[in-house]
C-alpha beads as a LAMMPS data file, in Angstrom:
LAMMPS data file: protein, C-alpha beads

105 atoms
104 bonds

1 atom types
1 bond types

-500.0 500.0 xlo xhi
-500.0 500.0 ylo yhi
-500.0 500.0 zlo zhi

Masses

1 110.0

Atoms # bond

1 1 1 143.818 83.848 -40.748
2 1 1 140.313 85.090 -40.485
3 1 1 138.674 87.175 -37.864
4 1 1 137.294 84.096 -36.422
5 1 1 140.697 82.449 -35.808
6 1 1 142.135 85.471 -34.397
7 1 1 138.982 85.517 -31.875
8 1 1 139.215 82.121 -31.266
9 1 1 142.661 81.919 -30.315
10 1 1 142.926 85.062 -28.056
11 1 1 139.849 83.398 -26.422
12 1 1 141.726 80.123 -25.633
13 1 1 144.751 81.883 -24.643
14 1 1 142.507 84.122 -22.115
15 1 1 140.947 81.288 -20.767
16 1 1 144.276 79.305 -20.465
17 1 1 145.765 81.929 -18.381
18 1 1 142.241 81.581 -16.016
19 1 1 142.527 77.868 -16.200
20 1 1 145.983 78.415 -14.577
21 1 1 144.371 80.152 -11.710
22 1 1 141.693 77.851 -11.538
23 1 1 142.224 76.951 -7.796
24 1 1 140.829 79.065 -4.861
25 1 1 138.791 82.233 -5.171
26 1 1 139.245 82.791 -9.032
27 1 1 137.760 79.534 -9.732
28 1 1 134.485 80.150 -7.810
29 1 1 134.485 83.577 -9.146
30 1 1 135.187 82.446 -12.129
31 1 1 132.329 80.104 -12.330
32 1 1 129.816 82.932 -11.497
33 1 1 131.179 84.779 -14.215
34 1 1 130.960 82.032 -16.584
35 1 1 126.910 81.634 -15.984
36 1 1 126.797 85.164 -16.293
37 1 1 129.196 86.377 -19.504
38 1 1 126.615 87.144 -21.595
39 1 1 125.093 89.809 -19.652
40 1 1 128.223 90.848 -18.238
41 1 1 130.234 91.386 -21.547
42 1 1 126.899 93.398 -22.171
43 1 1 127.319 95.959 -19.215
44 1 1 130.862 96.310 -19.878
45 1 1 129.679 97.894 -23.274
46 1 1 127.261 100.275 -21.759
47 1 1 129.912 100.978 -19.040
48 1 1 132.415 101.732 -21.737
49 1 1 129.719 103.804 -23.766
50 1 1 128.980 105.723 -20.184
51 1 1 132.741 106.926 -19.863
52 1 1 132.795 107.920 -23.849
53 1 1 129.723 109.886 -23.509
54 1 1 130.036 111.267 -20.046
55 1 1 129.005 115.171 -20.274
56 1 1 128.657 115.045 -23.466
57 1 1 132.066 115.791 -24.289
58 1 1 133.478 113.139 -26.745
59 1 1 137.366 113.499 -27.478
60 1 1 139.685 111.185 -28.812
61 1 1 141.618 110.871 -25.470
62 1 1 138.468 109.986 -23.963
63 1 1 137.798 107.460 -26.458
64 1 1 140.781 105.627 -26.099
65 1 1 140.441 105.385 -22.389
66 1 1 137.000 103.880 -22.841
67 1 1 138.356 101.454 -25.711
68 1 1 141.198 100.553 -23.019
69 1 1 138.695 100.133 -20.124
70 1 1 136.338 97.981 -22.265
71 1 1 139.023 95.645 -23.867
72 1 1 140.615 95.030 -20.440
73 1 1 137.123 94.548 -18.793
74 1 1 136.182 91.963 -21.259
75 1 1 139.885 90.424 -21.182
76 1 1 139.228 89.906 -17.477
77 1 1 135.852 87.986 -18.097
78 1 1 137.257 86.059 -20.456
79 1 1 140.484 85.052 -18.055
80 1 1 137.700 84.508 -15.310
81 1 1 135.785 82.241 -17.403
82 1 1 138.811 80.249 -18.243
83 1 1 139.205 79.992 -14.289
84 1 1 135.835 79.230 -13.746
85 1 1 136.204 75.776 -15.815
86 1 1 137.016 76.634 -19.255
87 1 1 134.646 78.311 -21.731
88 1 1 132.665 78.191 -24.881
89 1 1 135.649 76.257 -26.966
90 1 1 133.315 73.581 -28.166
91 1 1 130.255 76.041 -28.330
92 1 1 128.757 77.177 -31.410
93 1 1 129.458 80.605 -30.736
94 1 1 133.123 80.177 -32.124
95 1 1 132.019 79.309 -35.248
96 1 1 132.092 81.187 -38.327
97 1 1 128.972 82.085 -39.773
98 1 1 127.670 79.846 -42.872
99 1 1 125.625 81.520 -45.510
100 1 1 124.261 78.951 -48.163
101 1 1 126.210 76.378 -47.561
102 1 1 129.751 78.781 -47.916
103 1 1 131.723 80.566 -45.697
104 1 1 131.499 84.299 -46.285
105 1 1 134.710 86.032 -47.888

Bonds

1 1 1 2
2 1 2 3
3 1 3 4
4 1 4 5
5 1 5 6
6 1 6 7
7 1 7 8
8 1 8 9
9 1 9 10
10 1 10 11
11 1 11 12
12 1 12 13
13 1 13 14
14 1 14 15
15 1 15 16
16 1 16 17
17 1 17 18
18 1 18 19
19 1 19 20
20 1 20 21
21 1 21 22
22 1 22 23
23 1 23 24
24 1 24 25
25 1 25 26
26 1 26 27
27 1 27 28
28 1 28 29
29 1 29 30
30 1 30 31
31 1 31 32
32 1 32 33
33 1 33 34
34 1 34 35
35 1 35 36
36 1 36 37
37 1 37 38
38 1 38 39
39 1 39 40
40 1 40 41
41 1 41 42
42 1 42 43
43 1 43 44
44 1 44 45
45 1 45 46
46 1 46 47
47 1 47 48
48 1 48 49
49 1 49 50
50 1 50 51
51 1 51 52
52 1 52 53
53 1 53 54
54 1 54 55
55 1 55 56
56 1 56 57
57 1 57 58
58 1 58 59
59 1 59 60
60 1 60 61
61 1 61 62
62 1 62 63
63 1 63 64
64 1 64 65
65 1 65 66
66 1 66 67
67 1 67 68
68 1 68 69
69 1 69 70
70 1 70 71
71 1 71 72
72 1 72 73
73 1 73 74
74 1 74 75
75 1 75 76
76 1 76 77
77 1 77 78
78 1 78 79
79 1 79 80
80 1 80 81
81 1 81 82
82 1 82 83
83 1 83 84
84 1 84 85
85 1 85 86
86 1 86 87
87 1 87 88
88 1 88 89
89 1 89 90
90 1 90 91
91 1 91 92
92 1 92 93
93 1 93 94
94 1 94 95
95 1 95 96
96 1 96 97
97 1 97 98
98 1 98 99
99 1 99 100
100 1 100 101
101 1 101 102
102 1 102 103
103 1 103 104
104 1 104 105
């Protein structure tokens, strides 16, 4: 199993978990998150960097907390995308890049 298959399965699983909660407020919030997912992901990355670099004192503990925060928020975004009516399963984002007619190894 390559990296793209792992990403696709994880994404599908999180979206399926969100789809089970599509009725109610999660579905309404999910629609907004789905429409704004790209910049929300960038904002989560920036927030993780700020947490890591705050006070110019990078430690292993702070790195782990920053990583945990970033992964949790990215997971929440993916769950809300599922609650908002599905994600990018058929989109080109989950396809591995093709280089010169062959898949990279």
